C-alpha positions as CSV (number, residue, x, y, z in Angstrom):
1,M,-150.9,98.6,161.2
2,F,-149.1,101.5,159.6
3,T,-146.8,101.0,156.4
4,F,-142.8,102.3,156.1
5,D,-144.1,104.4,153.5
6,Q,-146.4,106.4,156.4
7,L,-143.4,106.4,158.7
8,A,-141.2,107.8,156.0
9,G,-144.0,110.6,155.1
10,F,-143.8,111.1,158.9
11,V,-140.1,111.6,159.4
12,A,-139.5,113.6,156.1
13,V,-142.5,116.5,157.5
14,A,-141.0,116.1,161.1
15,E,-137.6,117.0,160.0
16,E,-138.6,119.7,157.6
17,L,-141.3,121.1,159.4
18,H,-143.0,121.8,156.0
19,F,-145.5,119.6,153.8
20,G,-144.5,121.1,150.6
21,R,-140.2,120.8,150.9
22,A,-141.0,116.8,152.9
23,A,-143.6,116.2,149.4
24,E,-140.3,117.4,147.5
25,R,-138.3,115.4,149.2
26,L,-140.3,112.2,148.7
27,N,-140.9,113.1,145.4
28,M,-144.2,113.3,145.9
29,T,-147.1,115.5,145.5
30,Q,-148.2,117.2,149.1
31,P,-152.1,116.0,149.3
32,P,-151.3,112.4,149.0
33,L,-148.5,113.0,152.0
34,S,-150.9,114.9,153.8
35,R,-153.3,111.9,153.5
36,Q,-150.5,109.8,154.8
37,I,-150.1,111.3,158.1
38,Q,-153.7,111.6,158.5
39,K,-154.0,107.8,158.3
40,L,-151.1,107.1,160.5
41,E,-152.3,109.7,163.1
42,R,-155.5,107.4,162.9
43,I,-153.7,104.1,163.6
44,V,-151.6,105.5,166.3
45,G,-154.5,107.1,167.6
46,T,-153.3,110.7,168.8
47,E,-152.0,113.8,166.8
48,L,-148.5,113.9,165.9
49,L,-148.5,116.9,164.2
50,E,-149.8,120.4,165.0
51,R,-150.5,122.4,161.7
52,D,-151.9,125.6,160.5
53,N,-151.5,128.0,158.0
54,R,-148.1,129.7,159.0
55,K,-145.9,126.4,160.5
56,V,-145.9,122.5,161.4
57,Q,-144.7,121.2,164.9
58,L,-144.4,118.3,166.8
59,T,-146.8,117.6,169.5
60,P,-145.1,115.8,172.7
61,A,-146.4,112.5,171.3
62,G,-145.1,113.2,168.0
63,L,-141.6,113.8,169.6
64,T,-141.5,110.2,171.0
65,F,-142.6,108.6,168.0
66,L,-140.3,110.3,165.7
67,D,-137.3,108.6,167.6
68,E,-139.2,105.0,167.2
69,A,-140.2,106.0,163.9
70,R,-136.6,106.4,162.8
71,R,-135.3,103.4,164.6
72,L,-138.1,101.5,162.9
73,I,-136.8,102.6,159.7
74,T,-133.7,101.6,160.5
75,L,-134.2,98.4,161.2
76,A,-136.1,97.6,158.1
77,E,-133.3,99.2,155.8
78,R,-130.6,96.7,157.6
79,A,-132.7,94.2,157.7
80,P,-131.8,92.6,153.8
81,A,-128.1,93.0,154.6
82,T,-128.4,91.2,157.6
83,A,-130.3,88.3,156.4
84,R,-127.7,88.3,153.5
85,R,-124.6,88.1,156.0
86,I,-126.9,85.4,158.0
87,A,-127.1,83.1,155.4
88,S,-123.4,83.5,154.0
89,G,-122.2,82.6,157.8
90,R,-121.1,86.0,158.3
91,S,-123.3,87.0,161.2
92,G,-125.8,85.4,163.6
93,V,-124.8,83.1,167.1
94,L,-122.7,80.7,167.0
95,R,-123.5,78.1,170.3
96,I,-120.4,76.0,171.4
97,G,-120.5,73.9,174.2
98,F,-117.3,72.8,176.2
99,T,-116.0,70.2,178.8
100,A,-114.1,71.8,181.9
101,A,-110.8,70.2,181.2
102,G,-111.3,70.9,177.3
103,G,-111.4,74.7,178.2
104,F,-107.6,74.5,179.6
105,S,-105.4,74.5,176.5
106,V,-107.8,74.3,173.3
107,L,-110.6,76.5,174.0
108,G,-108.8,79.7,173.7
109,P,-106.5,79.2,170.9
110,L,-109.7,77.7,169.1
111,L,-111.5,80.9,170.1
112,E,-109.0,83.0,168.4
113,Q,-109.2,81.1,165.1
114,I,-112.7,81.6,165.2
115,S,-112.6,85.0,165.8
116,G,-110.4,85.4,162.9
117,I,-113.1,83.2,160.7
118,I,-116.4,84.9,161.5
119,P,-116.0,87.9,163.3
120,D,-119.1,89.2,162.9
121,V,-120.9,86.0,164.3
122,D,-121.4,86.2,168.3
123,I,-120.3,83.3,170.2
124,E,-122.0,81.9,173.2
125,L,-120.4,79.3,175.9
126,Q,-121.6,76.6,177.7
127,E,-119.5,74.5,180.2
128,L,-121.3,71.1,179.8
129,V,-120.1,67.3,180.2
130,T,-120.0,65.2,177.1
131,G,-123.4,63.7,177.4
132,E,-125.1,67.2,178.1
133,Q,-123.1,68.2,174.7
134,L,-124.9,65.6,173.1
135,D,-128.1,66.4,173.9
136,G,-127.5,69.8,172.9
137,L,-126.4,68.9,169.6
138,L,-129.3,66.8,169.2
139,T,-131.8,69.2,169.9
140,G,-130.5,72.0,168.2
141,E,-129.0,74.0,171.3
142,L,-125.5,73.8,170.5
143,D,-124.3,74.4,167.1
144,L,-120.5,72.8,167.9
145,G,-119.3,70.6,171.0
146,L,-115.7,70.0,172.0
147,A,-116.1,67.2,173.7
148,R,-114.6,63.3,174.4
149,P,-115.1,60.0,172.9
150,P,-117.6,57.9,172.3
151,F,-120.2,59.6,170.2
152,D,-122.2,58.0,167.5
153,S,-120.6,58.6,164.4
154,R,-123.4,58.2,162.1
155,T,-125.5,61.2,163.6
156,F,-122.1,63.4,164.2
157,D,-119.7,64.4,161.9
158,S,-116.3,65.3,164.0
159,R,-112.5,66.5,164.0
160,L,-109.8,65.5,166.4
161,L,-108.7,68.6,168.1
162,S,-105.9,67.4,170.5
163,H,-104.5,64.3,172.1
164,E,-101.9,64.2,175.1
165,A,-100.8,62.1,177.8
166,V,-102.0,61.3,181.0
167,M,-99.7,62.0,184.0
168,L,-99.8,61.7,187.7
169,A,-100.1,64.4,189.9
170,V,-98.8,64.1,193.1
171,P,-98.4,66.7,196.1
172,A,-94.8,68.7,195.9
173,G,-91.6,66.9,197.1
174,H,-93.4,63.5,197.0
175,P,-90.7,60.9,197.3
176,L,-91.7,59.9,193.8
177,T,-90.7,63.3,192.2
178,A,-87.0,61.6,193.5
179,L,-87.2,59.0,190.6
180,D,-85.5,59.8,187.7
181,R,-88.0,57.9,185.5
182,P,-91.1,57.6,183.8
183,I,-93.8,56.3,186.8
184,G,-95.1,53.1,186.6
185,P,-98.2,51.7,188.4
186,E,-96.5,49.6,190.5
187,D,-94.6,53.1,191.9
188,F,-97.6,54.4,193.5
189,S,-99.9,51.2,193.6
190,H,-100.2,52.1,198.0
191,E,-100.7,55.7,197.4
192,A,-103.9,57.4,198.4
193,L,-105.5,58.0,194.8
194,I,-107.9,60.7,193.7
195,M,-109.9,59.0,191.1
196,H,-112.2,59.9,188.3
197,S,-116.3,59.9,188.9
198,P,-117.5,56.8,187.0
199,T,-121.0,58.8,186.1
200,Q,-120.0,62.1,185.8
201,A,-116.4,61.8,184.3
202,R,-117.3,58.3,182.6
203,Y,-114.6,59.0,179.8
204,F,-111.7,59.7,182.2
205,Y,-112.6,57.3,184.3
206,D,-113.0,54.4,181.9
207,L,-109.2,55.4,180.2
208,V,-107.6,55.1,183.5
209,V,-109.2,52.0,184.5
210,R,-108.2,50.6,180.8
211,L,-104.5,52.2,181.2
212,L,-103.6,50.9,184.7
213,P,-104.7,48.5,187.0
214,I,-106.4,50.8,189.6
215,R,-106.5,49.2,193.4
216,H,-110.1,50.6,194.5
217,G,-109.5,50.2,197.8
218,N,-106.7,53.2,197.7
219,V,-109.8,56.0,196.2
220,V,-109.8,58.0,199.2
221,H,-112.0,60.6,196.9
222,T,-114.4,60.6,194.0
223,V,-114.9,63.6,191.7
224,S,-115.6,65.1,188.6
225,Q,-113.4,67.9,187.4
226,I,-109.6,68.0,186.9
227,V,-109.2,71.4,189.1
228,T,-110.9,69.7,192.3
229,M,-108.5,66.8,191.7
230,V,-105.4,69.2,191.3
231,S,-106.6,71.2,194.2
232,L,-106.4,67.8,196.3
233,V,-103.3,66.8,195.5
234,A,-102.0,70.2,196.8
235,A,-104.0,69.6,199.7
236,K,-101.8,66.2,199.9
237,R,-105.4,64.2,199.8
238,G,-103.6,61.9,197.6
239,V,-102.5,61.5,193.9
240,A,-104.1,61.9,191.0
241,L,-104.1,60.9,187.2
242,V,-104.7,63.6,185.3
243,P,-104.2,64.9,181.1
244,S,-101.1,66.7,180.8
245,S,-102.8,70.0,180.0
246,A,-104.1,70.3,183.6
247,T,-100.3,71.8,184.1
248,V,-101.6,74.7,182.9
249,L,-103.8,75.4,185.9
250,G,-100.9,77.0,188.1
251,I,-101.9,75.4,191.3
252,S,-99.0,75.8,193.6
253,G,-98.0,72.5,195.6
254,V,-98.2,69.9,192.7
255,E,-96.0,68.5,190.3
256,F,-96.8,66.3,187.4
257,L,-95.0,63.4,186.7
258,P,-94.4,61.2,183.0
259,L,-95.8,57.5,183.1
260,A,-94.2,54.9,181.8
261,P,-95.1,54.6,177.9
262,A,-98.6,52.3,177.7
263,P,-101.0,51.2,174.9
264,G,-104.0,53.7,175.4
265,N,-102.1,57.1,177.2
266,Q,-104.2,59.3,174.9
267,V,-106.7,61.5,176.1
268,E,-108.7,63.0,172.9
269,L,-110.9,66.1,172.4
270,Y,-112.7,66.0,169.7
271,A,-114.7,68.8,167.8
272,L,-118.6,67.7,166.7
273,W,-121.7,69.0,164.9
274,N,-124.6,67.3,164.4
275,R,-124.7,66.0,160.6
276,K,-128.1,66.9,160.1
277,V,-128.6,70.5,161.5
278,S,-127.0,73.4,159.5
279,N,-126.1,77.0,160.8
280,P,-124.5,78.7,158.0
281,A,-121.9,80.5,160.4
282,L,-120.9,77.0,161.4
283,S,-120.4,76.2,157.8
284,R,-118.4,78.8,157.0
285,L,-116.4,78.3,160.1
286,L,-115.8,74.7,159.1
287,Q,-114.5,75.6,155.9
288,D,-111.3,77.5,157.1
289,L,-111.1,75.9,160.4
290,E,-107.7,74.5,161.1
291,F,-107.7,71.2,163.0
292,D,-104.5,70.6,165.0
293,A,-104.8,67.3,166.7
294,G,-101.1,68.0,168.4
295,P,-100.7,67.5,172.1
């Protein structure tokens, strides 16, 4: 395998097209430089330079090899600085998982913060349900999750990112919109209900079931994504209980009504990470990231 000294010698000769000037540029004498080039050509397996008593010029293979040699030297020169940047958290990759509903209002502002704190770090995003995020954090496929509880606090460190109320999404012009007060469970006890999946949207399902006396006989559709629920409401397929951030979806034909105050009417979203895994970029981010737990 060739050395970087051999590459540097070849580049110098290729640029100067003169062994004497190249040797002077490299602060060495001409004979060892000539031996370096000869050894390099033996390693590469072809002549890179044509030389006689009057001139030196690149062969076609040498012309191509020159571009690669320059690229390798540049990479070698950058490598120590790149390593230092990654170790300090100022470069590298940060892999973030997020739930679909969490992306409505939290993801955009959070990414703006991240870009301001670690602007040279590449961000990779994956839309995953909470269970998939927890698996990714355990295997190291993710560095940071934006997920719903519950999770094992012994394994994962976390910060509350946001909390918001549950609202009732109804088709525009629905009779419930005429009520000049918050909506109670008795107000929609006979309405067709679009419900969260107990498996794919377990967090929302458990929260709604704890919050309200749901009549499962009223359930006409069971879905996993908030945007699907709101779209079905717009199609007049029923009413749905959704987080207040769903109002930013901008789906026409839907109105959002506040629920009567009730214990536990809070949808929570957490930033969480594996306590045992340390990505320097994540460590740097967490030093300056502002966690705003407002609605």
